[in-house]
N, C-alpha and C positions, 0 to 999 in steps of 0.2 A: 190321708194317702201316703203310703210311703213314700217318701223322694231320698234320691241323694244329697249329701252333704254340699254337691255342686249344683245345689237349686238353680241358684240364680243362671249358670250356663245352659242346665236341664231345660228350665223354660215350662211353660204352661200356655194351652189354648187361652184366649181371651174370651172366646164364645163358643156355642154352641154352632154358630155359621160358619167360623172358622175352620172348626175342627168338621164340618160336613163336606165345605170346598176342600180343605188339602185332603182328606180322606178320598173323595170321587175322584179327584187331580190324583191322586195316587193310582187308582184301579182305572180310569181312563187313559189309555194311552196308545200308541202303534197299533196294539193288538186289537183294539175295536174299530180301528178304521182303516187297516189293510188285512190283519189276519183276519178277521171275524166275515169280511165280504170273500175274500178265497174260499176259507173253509165251507161257508153258505155254498159257493158255486162247486165243492168239490162234493158236497154231501146232500145234494137232492134241493136246494133252495128253499123254498118256505118249509117243507120239511125240517130241515136243520132249525131254523130258525122258532118254531115251535117248541122243539125238543129243549133246544138252548134256553128258551125262557121258562120252560119247567124245571130245569136243572138248577138254573137261579135262584127259584122261590124255592124250593125242596132242598137244595144241598148247599149251594151258594150262599144264601141269608143266614142259614142256623151256623154255620161254619165263621162266619163274620161275623153274629152275634157272640161267639164264644170267645175269637182273639181278642174282640175289642171287651169283652168282660176279662179276661185274662191280663191285660194290658190295665186296666183302671185299677181292679182289686191290686195288684201288685206295686204299680206307679213305676215299673221298670222296663227297660230294654227286652227282649226276648230269653235271652240267657238268663236275665235277673230276674225275671217276671216266673219261671218254674222255678229255680233257685228258692226262692223269697216265700213260694207257696208252697215250699214242701217236696221238691221233685227232687228224685237223686241224680247222680251222673247219666242213667240211662236217659232219665226224659229231658236235661239238660242239654242232651245230643239233638232234640229238637232246636232247641235256641240255636246252637251252634250253625246249625243248619242255615237258620234264618238270616244270621248276619254274613254268613258265606254266600249264601244265592245272593241277599241283594249287592254285595260286592260285586260278585263274578258277573252277573246280568247286567250292572251299570254299566261295567267297563266293554261289554260288546252293545249293549244297546243303544248308548252313546253312538258309535260306528254307523248304525242306520239314521239318529237323530242329526247326525253330521252331514248327512247324505241331504236331510231335509233342508239344512240350511244352505247348501251347495244350489238346490233346485229353486229354494224363494229368490235366490240372485240372479239365475240364468232365465227365469221365468220373467221377473223386472225387465231383465234388457233383453228381451224374447231371442234368445239364443238357442236354436235346437241343442240337446245333448241326446247322446247317446248311452242308455244306460250301463251295458256292459263294457264301452270304452271307460264310462266315467269311473264305477268302481275298481277299475284295474289303474287308476292311475294313484297311487300313494299320495304324491306332490298335492291333490287335490284332499284325498280322504282324512289322511292324519291331521291335516292342522284343522280339519272342519270338525273332526271329534274333538281334539283340545279344545276350540274356541267352545264347542258346545259341552263339555265339561265344566270347563271355566265358568261359564253361565250359571251352571248347575251349583259349583261351591258357592260364587257370590251369593246367592239368594240363602243357602243354607247358615252360611255365615253370620246371616243377620238373626237366626235362633229360633224358636217356636213361633212366636206371636210377632216378633218383630220381622223376622224372613218368610216363615214358609207358611204362616197363615195370611198376612198381606199379599204375597205373590198370588196364592190361590183364591183369593175374594178378588184379584182383577184378572187373573189369567182364566178363569171357568166361565166368568160370562162370555168375555171374549171367544172363546171354544164353541161356546152353543149359539152365538151371534154368527159365527163363519159356517157352522155347519149349515144351520137352519139355511142360510143365504144359499150355500153350494146344491143343499137338497131341494130347496125349493126352485132353483133354478133348473135341476137335473130332470124333476119331474114334470116340469112344463114343457121339455122337449118335445119336438114332433117324434112321433115314433118311441117314446118313453112307457107309453103302455104295456109292451111285450116283457120290460124288465122290471115294472111293477107287478105284473100278474105272476113272473117266476119266483120273486123274490117273497111276495107277501101271499100267495095260493098255494098252501102245502099238497102236496101230495104224498098222502101218507103210507102209498105203496112202499116208497122209499126208505122208510124208517127199517133201519136194522141196526144190529147192535154194535157197528162202529158208528154209525150215525151217532148213536147216543153214545158212546164212549167220547167222541171226538167234541160234541157237546158240551160233555160235562169237564173236560179238559180245558175246554176255551171259557167255561163259566169261571173254573179256577182260575186261569192266569188273567182272565179279564178284570175279576172282582179284587184280585191283588189279598186272597185267601192262600196260606202257606208259605207268604212271606216276610211274616215277622212284622210286616207295616202297618198292619192293623192293630197288632199288639204294641207296639211304639206309641203309635199316634192316640191308643185308647188311654195309655200310662201319663200323657196330658191332660186328660178329661178330667173335671172336678166330680165330684159326686152327685152333684144336681142334675147333671146332663142326662138327657132321657137317650141311652143305648139303642133301644127298639125303634124310635122314631129317627133318628141320625141314621142308623142302618138303614132303614127304608129309604129314606132318601139318597143315602150313598148306592146300594143296588139299582135304584130306581135311573139316576142318572148317568151310573155307569151301562144299564141296559139300553138307556134311553139313546145316547151316543154311540152304541155298538148299532141299533135298528137304522140309526138315522146316517151312520157310516154306508151300510148295503144302498139306503135309498140315494145318496152320492154318487154312486157307483154303479150299481145294475140297470137303472133306466137309462144312464148315460151311453154307457156300453152298449145294450139292445139299441138305442136311437141312432148311436153314429159309428158303430163301430160291428154293426150285425155280422154274427159268424164267430166272433172272435170267442176263445174260451176266455170264461169269467175266474176260471181254476187256474190264474197266471201268477200265484204268491206274489212277491215282493216286488215285480214286475209291472203287475198290477196297476200298482200306484207310481211306480218311477217310470214307467216306461211307457205305458199303455195311456194312462191319465195325461199326460201332458198333449198326447194326440186328442183326444178328446176335447181338453180346453181349445186347443187350436182352431177348433171347428164351431167355437162359441164365438159370440159377437164378445168382443172385451176380453177375449181367450186367457192373454197375457195378465190380465188384471187379477180374474178367476184363479188363474194356475197360481201366481203367487199368495192369494190368498188361502187356496187349498194347504201349499208347502208348510205357510206360515201357521194354520189350523195344526198340522202333523207336529210340527216343531212344539208348540206349544202344548200339544198333547203327550209328546215324549216328555217335556218339561217338568211338567206337573209329576209325570211317575218318578223320574230320576231323581226331583229334589226329596222325596218320599224313600228310595233306594240307598241316596247318601247318608240320610238320617239316621237309619238303623244300625250301621257299623258305628257311627257319630255316636249315638245314644250310649251304644256299648262302653265306648272308650270313655266317656264322661263318666257314665255310672259307676262303672269297674273299674276302671285304670284310673280315674280321676284326673284324667285330661282337663282342660280347657277346650272350648269349642271349638276356638281358631285353630289349635294345634291339630286336634282332631279332625277337622274339617279339611285341612291342606294336606294332611298326610294320607287320609283315605282318597283323597281326590285325585292327588298325583301320583299314587300308586296308580290308581284305577287308569290312567293316561296312560300310565307305561304298558300296563294288561291288555289295553285297548289295539295294540299295536299291531300283536299277532292276530286278533280277529279283523282289522282293517285288510291287512295282507293276505288273508284267508281268502278275498276274492280273487285275487291274481294269478292266472292258471300259471302251471310250471312252478309257482313258489313252494316251499317248503311246507309253509302254514296251509296251502291250500290240498299238498296232496297225503296230508294228515290219514288214515284210513282203518278205522278198526269196529270192533263190533262190541256193544255195550249191551249185556243182558238180552242177547238175540237180535238187536236192533242195529243195522248198520249205520256208523257215523262217518262223516265226511267233513275234512278239512277243520281244523281248530275252531273257527266259530260254530260249524254244526255240533262241536263236542260241546263244547260251552253252552250251547242252547240246549240240548239233549240233557245231559247229564245237569246242568244247575236249573234253568229255565223250565223244566219238563218233568223228568224224574224226581227230583230233590223236594221241588213244589209238591208233589202228590205225597211223598212220604211224610212230609213236615203235615199236611193235611192229617192225614192218618195218624201221627203221633198226637199232634193236639186233639184230636178228637178221643181218643182213647186216655189222654192223658185227664183231661178233665171229667170226661164219661166213667173211667174207671178209676186211674190212678187217684184221682181226689174225690171229695164228699160232690158231687155236681150240684147237689141244691144249694150249696156256698155260690157257685156261680150263676144259678139262678136266680139267688137273691142280689147278688150285684147286678143284674140286667134289671130289675125289680125297682132299683135305688132309682128314683126320677122317673120312672116308668110304673104308675100305681095300677096300671091298666093288664100288668102282665101278672096274670095268677092265673089258676084253674086250668082251664084246657091249653089255652097257650103256652102255660109255663111247662105243663105236661107233654104237649109235643114236641116242646124245643129238647127236653131229657129226653124223650123217647129217640128223636132226631141225631141226638150227638151221641147216645149209648150204642145204637142200632144201624139204625138206615145210613148214616155216613160213611161209618167204618166198613160197612159191609158192601157198598157202593164203592169207595175207593180200594178195597182189596182186589173186588172183581174188575176194577179200570188197570190196577197194577198188574194181575195176572194177564190181561188182554195185552198191557206193554210187553211181555217179557215170552209174548206167542204164545200161550195156553190154549187159548181160543181158536188159534191158527195164524197165519201170518201176524207179525208184530205189527201194529200203529205208531209208528213214532207222530207224536201230538206237533 
């Protein structure tokens, strides 16, 4: 495998388990636990869940194979991966976008993660917090954001096997234990049956173009395809690792967390807050659920546990987001890991300030208002999320599927997937090639056309 001269700084995963935990950690994030439930609420409950699972299997998983294969084949970060496999400046733009997406999303994602740190404290000491008042208090939000970014920096400083892999092996089991505990408590509440029925019993008449496109968008963001995360993590894999098997575990764990996220939210909402709109966005977690916990025996403990879960989910994702630009600086700029990590981390802290301030009514960053590709964008935070966290991710997915499917010999990437996975041949190999060359690009183009309003009113993801 090609590696940079900074191989000691660059590092490598010590085991397939470490890779699976780290990659699943990058996929599992706040999007699984608050974004997935509220999108489910907005898009028909069980019908959305059904379509989402299909999108993961038939679009997300082939793209996941694609990115990990590209990373391992090149042994480089997203920019280096395309350059070193023969991609010209146009194709390398996808790699540049990956690095930019990870950096910009890291900056504003950490603001939400900072909220979770604050709510852990308020739940432990049992102080009721008004969500709107909390997010409009920069003296709380900005230091909490900085604290969370600092936690991420300290883990990434430890390197691949010493920091990222060790943290993932510790954090991911904790995350699953907390989810299972809260979901188990939620589904056993009196009156929870109505929430379970809403969530798991699909009404197929509710499936329409918007539901399909929202489910597809959520599958992209939830599985971390289109971010360059999986290219970077793939570059730390040895040739004996089974990419097919590992990707199956990553997709399975990510989907399980999303589905359990719904089981935490909907049964509790229907049982304890009947009539409450399940499509309440971020407020569903930070405003509604603390009230749900208050209604439970031992509510403060369960509430603190829940926000600890959110913080862990966010941390497993931001570790990966920080690692992508750090890997670029180590590979291409020959920086050492310490210099790269602190430089990117401090820059993200500075960039997080406008995102934190954009929740304050009347603030300059809250008043930013413009239209991007026919989509109305409100506030600095909203602009960052739509441009980098939504649109750019979809463009990257399209470019990467076209690059390996048409710009390169796709058989070479199929061969890469077959290394360590002797069962990847015949029908499975042909099916993957067909999906990367035809199905994924066509579906993604339809998604982009929908986002720019070609099929009606634009749907911001």
